[in-house]
DRENNUDO-348304 format. One record per atom (N, C-alpha, C): residue number from 1; residue in one letter; chain; atom name; y, z, x. Coordinates in steps of 0.02 Angstrom, whole numbers, m for minus. Example, Ala and Ser with C-alpha at 12.3 -4.5 7.8 and 13.67 -1.06 7.14 Angstrom:
2
> num|residuo|cadena|atomo|y|z|x
> 1|A|A|N|m284|390|660 .
> 1|A|A|CA|m225|390|615 .
> 1|A|A|C|m165|390|660 .
> 2|S|A|N|m112|354|642 .
> 2|S|A|CA|m53|357|684 .
> 2|S|A|C|2|394|645 .
***
This chain:
190
> num|residuo|cadena|atomo|y|z|x
> 1|M|A|N|m675|m26|171 .
> 1|M|A|CA|m742|m45|153 .
> 1|M|A|C|m744|m61|79 .
> 2|I|A|N|m778|m113|61 .
> 2|I|A|CA|m790|m129|m9 .
> 2|I|A|C|m866|m127|m18 .
> 3|E|A|N|m888|m84|m62 .
> 3|E|A|CA|m960|m79|m76 .
> 3|E|A|C|m969|m76|m151 .
> 4|I|A|N|m1007|m123|m178 .
> 4|I|A|CA|m1018|m127|m249 .
> 4|I|A|C|m1084|m92|m266 .
> 5|R|A|N|m1079|m44|m313 .
> 5|R|A|CA|m1139|m7|m335 .
> 5|R|A|C|m1139|m7|m411 .
> 6|G|A|N|m1176|m52|m440 .
> 6|G|A|CA|m1182|m55|m513 .
> 6|G|A|C|m1115|m66|m547 .
> 7|D|A|N|m1091|m15|m584 .
> 7|D|A|CA|m1028|m22|m620 .
> 7|D|A|C|m969|8|m583 .
> 8|S|A|N|m976|18|m517 .
> 8|S|A|CA|m921|44|m476 .
> 8|S|A|C|m912|3|m413 .
> 9|V|A|N|m853|3|m387 .
> 9|V|A|CA|m839|m26|m321 .
> 9|V|A|C|m804|27|m281 .
> 10|F|A|N|m829|41|m221 .
> 10|F|A|CA|m800|89|m175 .
> 10|F|A|C|m759|51|m124 .
> 11|I|A|N|m696|71|m116 .
> 11|I|A|CA|m651|36|m71 .
> 11|I|A|C|m616|87|m27 .
> 12|S|A|N|m612|73|38 .
> 12|S|A|CA|m574|115|83 .
> 12|S|A|C|m537|71|132 .
> 13|G|A|N|m485|99|161 .
> 13|G|A|CA|m446|62|210 .
> 13|G|A|C|m380|97|223 .
> 14|Y|A|N|m341|67|267 .
> 14|Y|A|CA|m275|95|284 .
> 14|Y|A|C|m221|62|241 .
> 15|V|A|N|m185|103|204 .
> 15|V|A|CA|m129|80|163 .
> 15|V|A|C|m71|63|209 .
> 16|N|A|N|m62|102|262 .
> 16|N|A|CA|m7|90|309 .
> 16|N|A|C|m25|122|376 .
> 17|A|A|N|m12|86|429 .
> 17|A|A|CA|m18|114|497 .
> 17|A|A|C|52|136|517 .
> 18|V|A|N|60|200|532 .
> 18|V|A|CA|126|225|550 .
> 18|V|A|C|148|195|617 .
> 19|L|A|N|213|195|628 .
> 19|L|A|CA|244|167|688 .
> 19|L|A|C|233|92|696 .
> 20|R|A|N|216|57|642 .
> 20|R|A|CA|209|m15|643 .
> 20|R|A|C|262|m46|598 .
> 21|E|A|N|289|m102|617 .
> 21|E|A|CA|342|m135|579 .
> 21|E|A|C|315|m172|518 .
> 22|S|A|N|355|m170|466 .
> 22|S|A|CA|342|m212|408 .
> 22|S|A|C|366|m282|425 .
> 23|D|A|N|352|m329|382 .
> 23|D|A|CA|385|m393|386 .
> 23|D|A|C|456|m382|360 .
> 24|F|A|N|497|m433|360 .
> 24|F|A|CA|565|m425|336 .
> 24|F|A|C|566|m406|263 .
> 25|I|A|N|608|m358|246 .
> 25|I|A|CA|617|m335|178 .
> 25|I|A|C|688|m354|156 .
> 26|P|A|N|694|m387|99 .
> 26|P|A|CA|761|m408|76 .
> 26|P|A|C|799|m348|45 .
> 27|S|A|N|864|m349|54 .
> 27|S|A|CA|907|m300|21 .
> 27|S|A|C|975|m333|8 .
> 28|P|A|N|1017|m303|m34 .
> 28|P|A|CA|1083|m333|m46 .
> 28|P|A|C|1125|m338|18 .
> 29|Q|A|N|1111|m294|67 .
> 29|Q|A|CA|1149|m296|130 .
> 29|Q|A|C|1118|m343|182 .
> 30|G|A|N|1062|m372|167 .
> 30|G|A|CA|1028|m417|214 .
> 30|G|A|C|956|m394|226 .
> 31|R|A|N|921|m430|268 .
> 31|R|A|CA|851|m415|282 .
> 31|R|A|C|845|m363|338 .
> 32|F|A|N|792|m322|333 .
> 32|F|A|CA|778|m273|385 .
> 32|F|A|C|702|m263|389 .
> 33|K|A|N|681|m231|442 .
> 33|K|A|CA|611|m212|450 .
> 33|K|A|C|606|m136|442 .
> 34|E|A|N|549|m113|419 .
> 34|E|A|CA|541|m42|404 .
> 34|E|A|C|482|m14|444 .
> 35|I|A|N|490|49|466 .
> 35|I|A|CA|438|83|505 .
> 35|I|A|C|430|153|476 .
> 36|I|A|N|369|170|456 .
> 36|I|A|CA|355|237|431 .
> 36|I|A|C|338|281|491 .
> 37|Q|A|N|370|339|494 .
> 37|Q|A|CA|360|386|549 .
> 37|Q|A|C|299|430|536 .
> 38|P|A|N|266|454|590 .
> 38|P|A|CA|209|498|581 .
> 38|P|A|C|227|560|540 .
> 39|K|A|N|179|583|502 .
> 39|K|A|CA|182|643|460 .
> 39|K|A|C|223|633|396 .
> 40|A|A|N|255|575|385 .
> 40|A|A|CA|292|563|324 .
> 40|A|A|C|245|563|263 .
> 41|F|A|N|188|530|270 .
> 41|F|A|CA|140|529|215 .
> 41|F|A|C|109|599|204 .
> 42|E|A|N|94|633|259 .
> 42|E|A|CA|63|699|254 .
> 42|E|A|C|109|747|215 .
> 43|R|A|N|174|748|232 .
> 43|R|A|CA|221|791|196 .
> 43|R|A|C|225|772|123 .
> 44|S|A|N|226|707|109 .
> 44|S|A|CA|230|684|40 .
> 44|S|A|C|169|706|0 .
> 45|L|A|N|111|699|29 .
> 45|L|A|CA|49|717|m7 .
> 45|L|A|C|45|793|m20 .
> 46|Q|A|N|75|832|25 .
> 46|Q|A|CA|77|905|14 .
> 46|Q|A|C|120|922|m47 .
> 47|R|A|N|171|883|m60 .
> 47|R|A|CA|217|895|m116 .
> 47|R|A|C|195|861|m181 .
> 48|A|A|N|156|808|m175 .
> 48|A|A|CA|140|765|m233 .
> 48|A|A|C|100|801|m286 .
> 49|K|A|N|121|791|m348 .
> 49|K|A|CA|81|814|m405 .
> 49|K|A|C|28|762|m421 .
> 50|D|A|N|44|699|m410 .
> 50|D|A|CA|m3|645|m421 .
> 50|D|A|C|21|582|m385 .
> 51|V|A|N|m24|539|m368 .
> 51|V|A|CA|m9|472|m341 .
> 51|V|A|C|m55|424|m379 .
> 52|F|A|N|m26|371|m407 .
> 52|F|A|CA|m64|323|m445 .
> 52|F|A|C|m97|271|m399 .
> 53|L|A|N|m152|243|m422 .
> 53|L|A|CA|m184|186|m390 .
> 53|L|A|C|m173|127|m437 .
> 54|L|A|N|m138|76|m413 .
> 54|L|A|CA|m122|18|m454 .
> 54|L|A|C|m151|m45|m423 .
> 55|F|A|N|m149|m99|m461 .
> 55|F|A|CA|m167|m164|m435 .
> 55|F|A|C|m103|m206|m433 .
> 56|N|A|N|m84|m229|m374 .
> 56|N|A|CA|m24|m270|m363 .
> 56|N|A|C|40|m237|m390 .
> 57|H|A|N|46|m172|m382 .
> 57|H|A|CA|106|m134|m403 .
> 57|H|A|C|120|m139|m478 .
> 58|D|A|N|71|m156|m518 .
> 58|D|A|CA|80|m165|m589 .
> 58|D|A|C|58|m102|m626 .
> 59|E|A|N|106|m67|m657 .
> 59|E|A|CA|89|m4|m692 .
> 59|E|A|C|43|m17|m752 .
> 60|N|A|N|39|m79|m775 .
> 60|N|A|CA|m8|m95|m829 .
> 60|N|A|C|m79|m105|m804 .
> 61|K|A|N|m87|m104|m737 .
> 61|K|A|CA|m153|m113|m707 .
> 61|K|A|C|m170|m51|m665 .
> 62|K|A|N|m165|6|m698 .
> 62|K|A|CA|m181|69|m664 .
> 62|K|A|C|m256|75|m656 .
> 63|L|A|N|m278|91|m595 .
> 63|L|A|CA|m349|95|m580 .
> 63|L|A|C|m372|168|m570 .
> 64|G|A|N|m324|214|m567 .
> 64|G|A|CA|m342|284|m557 .
> 64|G|A|C|m284|322|m527 .
> 65|S|A|N|m300|382|m502 .
> 65|S|A|CA|m249|425|m471 .
> 65|S|A|C|m282|483|m436 .
> 66|L|A|N|m242|521|m399 .
> 66|L|A|CA|m268|581|m367 .
> 66|L|A|C|m295|630|m418 .
> 67|T|A|N|m256|641|m472 .
> 67|T|A|CA|m277|691|m522 .
> 67|T|A|C|m337|668|m563 .
> 68|E|A|N|m347|602|m569 .
> 68|E|A|CA|m407|577|m604 .
> 68|E|A|C|m469|585|m561 .
> 69|G|A|N|m459|597|m496 .
> 69|G|A|CA|m515|611|m452 .
> 69|G|A|C|m548|551|m420 .
> 70|N|A|N|m524|491|m433 .
> 70|N|A|CA|m557|433|m403 .
> 70|N|A|C|m516|404|m344 .
> 71|L|A|N|m466|441|m321 .
> 71|L|A|CA|m425|420|m264 .
> 71|L|A|C|m417|478|m216 .
> 72|K|A|N|m431|464|m153 .
> 72|K|A|CA|m420|514|m100 .
> 72|K|A|C|m373|482|m49 .
> 73|L|A|N|m320|518|m31 .
> 73|L|A|CA|m272|495|18 .
> 73|L|A|C|m261|548|71 .
> 74|Y|A|N|m256|527|133 .
> 74|Y|A|CA|m238|573|187 .
> 74|Y|A|C|m209|534|245 .
> 75|E|A|N|m168|568|284 .
> 75|E|A|CA|m139|537|343 .
> 75|E|A|C|m178|562|404 .
> 76|D|A|N|m201|515|445 .
> 76|D|A|CA|m233|532|508 .
> 76|D|A|C|m190|504|565 .
> 77|S|A|N|m218|500|625 .
> 77|S|A|CA|m179|477|683 .
> 77|S|A|C|m160|403|678 .
> 78|I|A|N|m192|365|635 .
> 78|I|A|CA|m175|294|626 .
> 78|I|A|C|m123|285|572 .
> 79|G|A|N|m133|319|515 .
> 79|G|A|CA|m87|310|460 .
> 79|G|A|C|m115|337|396 .
> 80|L|A|N|m93|308|340 .
> 80|L|A|CA|m115|330|274 .
> 80|L|A|C|m181|296|256 .
> 81|K|A|N|m233|336|249 .
> 81|K|A|CA|m300|311|233 .
> 81|K|A|C|m314|324|159 .
> 82|A|A|N|m345|275|127 .
> 82|A|A|CA|m363|281|56 .
> 82|A|A|C|m438|270|48 .
> 83|E|A|N|m467|309|2 .
> 83|E|A|CA|m536|300|m18 .
> 83|E|A|C|m537|305|m94 .
> 84|T|A|N|m569|257|m127 .
> 84|T|A|CA|m568|257|m200 .
> 84|T|A|C|m632|228|m229 .
> 85|E|A|N|m647|251|m289 .
> 85|E|A|CA|m702|223|m328 .
> 85|E|A|C|m670|193|m390 .
> 86|I|A|N|m680|129|m400 .
> 86|I|A|CA|m649|93|m456 .
> 86|I|A|C|m703|71|m505 .
> 87|R|A|N|m689|82|m569 .
> 87|R|A|CA|m736|62|m622 .
> 87|R|A|C|m708|7|m666 .
> 88|N|A|N|m652|m24|m644 .
> 88|N|A|CA|m621|m77|m682 .
> 88|N|A|C|m664|m141|m676 .
> 89|S|A|N|m687|m165|m733 .
> 89|S|A|CA|m734|m222|m733 .
> 89|S|A|C|m704|m285|m703 .
> 90|D|A|N|m639|m298|m714 .
> 90|D|A|CA|m608|m357|m685 .
> 90|D|A|C|m608|m355|m609 .
> 91|I|A|N|m591|m298|m580 .
> 91|I|A|CA|m590|m290|m507 .
> 91|I|A|C|m661|m296|m479 .
> 92|I|A|N|m709|m265|m512 .
> 92|I|A|CA|m779|m269|m490 .
> 92|I|A|C|m804|m341|m490 .
> 93|E|A|N|m790|m377|m544 .
> 93|E|A|CA|m812|m446|m550 .
> 93|E|A|C|m780|m490|m496 .
> 94|K|A|N|m715|m481|m485 .
> 94|K|A|CA|m681|m521|m434 .
> 94|K|A|C|m707|m503|m364 .
> 95|A|A|N|m720|m439|m352 .
> 95|A|A|CA|m747|m418|m287 .
> 95|A|A|C|m817|m447|m275 .
> 96|K|A|N|m857|m453|m328 .
> 96|K|A|CA|m923|m482|m321 .
> 96|K|A|C|m920|m557|m304 .
> 97|K|A|N|m873|m591|m336 .
> 97|K|A|CA|m868|m664|m328 .
> 97|K|A|C|m834|m685|m263 .
> 98|D|A|N|m785|m645|m241 .
> 98|D|A|CA|m743|m667|m185 .
> 98|D|A|C|m726|m608|m140 .
> 99|R|A|N|m759|m603|m82 .
> 99|R|A|CA|m746|m548|m36 .
> 99|R|A|C|m676|m551|m7 .
> 100|G|A|N|m643|m608|m9 .
> 100|G|A|CA|m575|m615|15 .
> 100|G|A|C|m522|m602|m38 .
> 101|F|A|N|m545|m582|m97 .
> 101|F|A|CA|m501|m570|m154 .
> 101|F|A|C|m448|m517|m139 .
> 102|L|A|N|m468|m463|m106 .
> 102|L|A|CA|m420|m410|m89 .
> 102|L|A|C|m389|m424|m21 .
> 103|Q|A|N|m323|m428|m19 .
> 103|Q|A|CA|m287|m447|42 .
> 103|Q|A|C|m263|m387|82 .
> 104|G|A|N|m260|m329|51 .
> 104|G|A|CA|m236|m270|85 .
> 104|G|A|C|m210|m219|36 .
> 105|W|A|N|m168|m175|62 .
> 105|W|A|CA|m140|m120|24 .
> 105|W|A|C|m64|m122|27 .
> 106|S|A|N|m33|m87|m18 .
> 106|S|A|CA|39|m76|m16 .
> 106|S|A|C|52|m8|m48 .
> 107|F|A|N|115|12|m49 .
> 107|F|A|CA|131|77|m77 .
> 107|F|A|C|202|76|m105 .
> 108|G|A|N|213|117|m155 .
> 108|G|A|CA|279|125|m185 .
> 108|G|A|C|303|196|m171 .
> 109|F|A|N|367|203|m153 .
> 109|F|A|CA|392|268|m134 .
> 109|F|A|C|467|274|m147 .
> 110|I|A|N|489|336|m145 .
> 110|I|A|CA|561|351|m144 .
> 110|I|A|C|577|379|m76 .
> 111|E|A|N|625|350|m43 .
> 111|E|A|CA|645|373|24 .
> 111|E|A|C|683|439|18 .
> 112|R|A|N|663|488|56 .
> 112|R|A|CA|697|553|58 .
> 112|R|A|C|742|559|119 .
> 113|K|A|N|718|534|176 .
> 113|K|A|CA|757|538|238 .
> 113|K|A|C|741|476|280 .
> 114|S|A|N|793|441|300 .
> 114|S|A|CA|783|381|342 .
> 114|S|A|C|845|371|385 .
> 115|R|A|N|837|327|432 .
> 115|R|A|CA|894|307|475 .
> 115|R|A|C|886|233|492 .
> 116|F|A|N|943|200|498 .
> 116|F|A|CA|944|130|518 .
> 116|F|A|C|965|125|591 .
> 117|E|A|N|934|78|627 .
> 117|E|A|CA|953|64|696 .
> 117|E|A|C|953|m11|707 .
> 118|Q|A|N|1002|m34|742 .
> 118|Q|A|CA|1006|m104|762 .
> 118|Q|A|C|969|m112|828 .
> 119|G|A|N|918|m153|831 .
> 119|G|A|CA|880|m163|892 .
> 119|G|A|C|915|m210|940 .
> 120|K|A|N|894|m208|1002 .
> 120|K|A|CA|921|m253|1054 .
> 120|K|A|C|908|m326|1036 .
> 121|D|A|N|857|m338|995 .
> 121|D|A|CA|840|m405|972 .
> 121|D|A|C|883|m428|913 .
> 122|G|A|N|930|m384|891 .
> 122|G|A|CA|974|m401|836 .
> 122|G|A|C|945|m386|767 .
> 123|I|A|N|884|m360|765 .
> 123|I|A|CA|852|m345|702 .
> 123|I|A|C|867|m273|682 .
> 124|E|A|N|888|m265|619 .
> 124|E|A|CA|900|m198|594 .
> 124|E|A|C|834|m169|569 .
> 125|R|A|N|822|m105|586 .
> 125|R|A|CA|761|m71|566 .
> 125|R|A|C|777|m7|531 .
> 126|R|A|N|738|6|478 .
> 126|R|A|CA|745|70|442 .
> 126|R|A|C|684|112|460 .
> 127|F|A|N|696|171|486 .
> 127|F|A|CA|643|218|504 .
> 127|F|A|C|638|270|448 .
> 128|I|A|N|582|270|413 .
> 128|I|A|CA|570|317|358 .
> 128|I|A|C|540|380|387 .
> 129|E|A|N|578|435|384 .
> 129|E|A|CA|555|498|411 .
> 129|E|A|C|523|543|359 .
> 130|D|A|N|543|535|296 .
> 130|D|A|CA|514|574|241 .
> 130|D|A|C|519|532|178 .
> 131|L|A|N|469|540|134 .
> 131|L|A|CA|466|499|73 .
> 131|L|A|C|427|536|20 .
> 132|D|A|N|435|513|m42 .
> 132|D|A|CA|394|535|m97 .
> 132|D|A|C|350|476|m117 .
> 133|L|A|N|286|482|m105 .
> 133|L|A|CA|238|429|m120 .
> 133|L|A|C|222|430|m195 .
> 134|L|A|N|234|374|m229 .
> 134|L|A|CA|223|369|m301 .
> 134|L|A|C|157|335|m317 .
> 135|E|A|N|141|282|m279 .
> 135|E|A|CA|81|244|m294 .
> 135|E|A|C|58|207|m232 .
> 136|V|A|N|m7|192|m231 .
> 136|V|A|CA|m35|146|m183 .
> 136|V|A|C|m66|89|m223 .
> 137|S|A|N|m63|29|m197 .
> 137|S|A|CA|m87|m30|m233 .
> 137|S|A|C|m136|m70|m192 .
> 138|L|A|N|m190|m89|m223 .
> 138|L|A|CA|m233|m140|m194 .
> 138|L|A|C|m200|m207|m210 .
> 139|L|A|N|m200|m252|m162 .
> 139|L|A|CA|m164|m315|m170 .
> 139|L|A|C|m210|m375|m167 .
> 140|S|A|N|m196|m423|m210 .
> 140|S|A|CA|m228|m489|m205 .
> 140|S|A|C|m179|m538|m174 .
> 141|V|A|N|m121|m513|m154 .
> 141|V|A|CA|m70|m553|m120 .
> 141|V|A|C|m56|m522|m52 .
> 142|K|A|N|m19|m556|m11 .
> 142|K|A|CA|m4|m531|57 .
> 142|K|A|C|43|m471|53 .
> 143|P|A|N|27|m417|90 .
> 143|P|A|CA|70|m357|90 .
> 143|P|A|C|131|m365|134 .
> 144|A|A|N|181|m322|122 .
> 144|A|A|CA|242|m321|164 .
> 144|A|A|C|227|m292|233 .
> 145|Y|A|N|179|m247|237 .
> 145|Y|A|CA|159|m218|301 .
> 145|Y|A|C|95|m254|323 .
> 146|P|A|N|98|m291|378 .
> 146|P|A|CA|39|m327|400 .
> 146|P|A|C|m15|m281|429 .
> 147|A|A|N|2|m219|448 .
> 147|A|A|CA|m46|m173|478 .
> 147|A|A|C|m80|m131|425 .
> 148|T|A|N|m115|m164|378 .
> 148|T|A|CA|m157|m129|330 .
> 148|T|A|C|m228|m155|339 .
> 149|S|A|N|m276|m121|310 .
> 149|S|A|CA|m344|m146|317 .
> 149|S|A|C|m384|m132|253 .
> 150|V|A|N|m428|m177|239 .
> 150|V|A|CA|m479|m167|188 .
> 150|V|A|C|m545|m178|224 .
> 151|E|A|N|m588|m128|222 .
> 151|E|A|CA|m651|m132|257 .
> 151|E|A|C|m705|m157|210 .
> 152|I|A|N|m745|m204|234 .
> 152|I|A|CA|m794|m237|192 .
> 152|I|A|C|m864|m224|219 .
> 153|R|A|N|m910|m206|176 .
> 153|R|A|CA|m980|m196|195 .
> 153|R|A|C|m1018|m259|175 .
> 154|K|A|N|m1046|m292|224 .
> 154|K|A|CA|m1082|m354|211 .
> 154|K|A|C|m1146|m353|251 .
> 155|D|A|N|m1202|m358|217 .
> 155|D|A|CA|m1267|m359|249 .
> 155|D|A|C|m1278|m298|294 .
> 156|G|A|N|m1254|m240|272 .
> 156|G|A|CA|m1264|m178|310 .
> 156|G|A|C|m1217|m170|369 .
> 157|I|A|N|m1173|m218|381 .
> 157|I|A|CA|m1126|m214|438 .
> 157|I|A|C|m1056|m205|411 .
> 158|F|A|N|m1018|m161|442 .
> 158|F|A|CA|m950|m150|421 .
> 158|F|A|C|m903|m197|458 .
> 159|E|A|N|m860|m228|421 .
> 159|E|A|CA|m810|m273|450 .
> 159|E|A|C|m742|m247|428 .
> 160|R|A|N|m697|m237|474 .
> 160|R|A|CA|m630|m215|455 .
> 160|R|A|C|m585|m276|455 .
> 161|R|A|N|m557|m291|397 .
> 161|R|A|CA|m513|m348|390 .
> 161|R|A|C|m441|m324|391 .
> 162|Y|A|N|m405|m338|444 .
> 162|Y|A|CA|m334|m321|448 .
> 162|Y|A|C|m295|m380|421 .
> 163|T|A|N|m244|m366|383 .
> 163|T|A|CA|m202|m419|359 .
> 163|T|A|C|m146|m431|410 .
> 164|D|A|N|m130|m492|420 .
> 164|D|A|CA|m77|m510|466 .
> 164|D|A|C|m52|m579|446 .
> 165|F|A|N|12|m585|431 .
> 165|F|A|CA|38|m648|407 .
> 165|F|A|C|111|m655|426 .
> 166|E|A|N|135|m715|420 .
> 166|E|A|CA|206|m731|432 .
> 166|E|A|C|238|m741|364 .
> 167|I|A|N|289|m702|348 .
> 167|I|A|CA|323|m708|284 .
> 167|I|A|C|360|m774|280 .
> 168|Q|A|N|358|m806|222 .
> 168|Q|A|CA|396|m868|213 .
> 168|Q|A|C|468|m850|199 .
> 169|K|A|N|512|m870|243 .
> 169|K|A|CA|583|m850|238 .
> 169|K|A|C|618|m881|178 .
> 170|S|A|N|592|m936|153 .
> 170|S|A|CA|627|m969|98 .
> 170|S|A|C|608|m940|30 .
> 171|I|A|N|555|m900|27 .
> 171|I|A|CA|532|m874|m37 .
> 171|I|A|C|534|m797|m34 .
> 172|V|A|N|571|m767|m79 .
> 172|V|A|CA|574|m694|m84 .
> 172|V|A|C|551|m675|m154 .
> 173|D|A|N|499|m634|m158 .
> 173|D|A|CA|472|m613|m221 .
> 173|D|A|C|497|m542|m237 .
> 174|F|A|N|542|m537|m286 .
> 174|F|A|CA|570|m472|m304 .
> 174|F|A|C|529|m436|m357 .
> 175|S|A|N|475|m466|m381 .
> 175|S|A|CA|435|m435|m435 .
> 175|S|A|C|406|m369|m412 .
> 176|R|A|N|389|m363|m349 .
> 176|R|A|CA|362|m299|m323 .
> 176|R|A|C|412|m243|m333 .
> 177|Y|A|N|475|m257|m318 .
> 177|Y|A|CA|527|m206|m324 .
> 177|Y|A|C|542|m190|m397 .
> 178|E|A|N|539|m241|m439 .
> 178|E|A|CA|548|m230|m511 .
> 178|E|A|C|492|m186|m539 .
> 179|N|A|N|431|m197|m516 .
> 179|N|A|CA|374|m156|m538 .
> 179|N|A|C|382|m84|m514 .
> 180|E|A|N|408|m74|m454 .
> 180|E|A|CA|418|m6|m428 .
> 180|E|A|C|471|30|m469 .
> 181|I|A|N|523|m5|m491 .
> 181|I|A|CA|574|26|m533 .
> 181|I|A|C|544|46|m600 .
> 182|K|A|N|502|4|m629 .
> 182|K|A|CA|468|21|m692 .
> 182|K|A|C|425|83|m683 .
> 183|L|A|N|390|87|m626 .
> 183|L|A|CA|347|145|m613 .
> 183|L|A|C|389|209|m607 .
> 184|L|A|N|446|204|m574 .
> 184|L|A|CA|490|262|m567 .
> 184|L|A|C|514|285|m635 .
> 185|K|A|N|528|238|m680 .
> 185|K|A|CA|549|256|m747 .
> 185|K|A|C|493|291|m785 .
> 186|L|A|N|431|265|m777 .
> 186|L|A|CA|373|296|m809 .
> 186|L|A|C|363|368|m786 .
> 187|K|A|N|375|380|m722 .
> 187|K|A|CA|366|447|m695 .
> 187|K|A|C|425|493|m710 .
> 188|G|A|N|478|465|m741 .
> 188|G|A|CA|536|505|m758 .
> 188|G|A|C|584|517|m702 .
> 189|V|A|N|577|479|m647 .
> 189|V|A|CA|621|488|m589 .
> 189|V|A|C|688|454|m602 .
> 190|L|A|N|687|397|m637 .
> 190|L|A|CA|749|360|m653 .
> 190|L|A|C|766|367|m726 .
***
């Protein structure tokens, strides 16, 4: 849901639906699809000291965090749900002008436990069983996981906008991964 109230914008939606495949993710060993297993986010949130809220995985565009009190995260039967109040004037202005400005959510993490399996369809899949969640990001670009949602309040009616797209195989954007490495360095993990 996106609801603008004066100098704040309230946003909620699903960062990730568990047991759903990502689009293809590039790696030095080739492309694979990723699936987050149930309770992985719940375990991570129990251990987390903080999780940042960023815009497009950019640590220079921090919008808040759990410890700042403007971000709430929890895992339910669907997946990782986020609720946030943002006071960033750029985000508020863009949300006012263009309801389609936000395309979905994404997240940055360190894998703690995973396994790879080759499917009968020939596609390799990585199943994430446990992780350390570092950040969640609101995106103005298409997310790697198509099963995210940003809920929009328009004329008193709630509309849930699920993102779903076909990745362009000829274009691979590694900036997301570079930003995640920078974030890990900021947190002192690397």
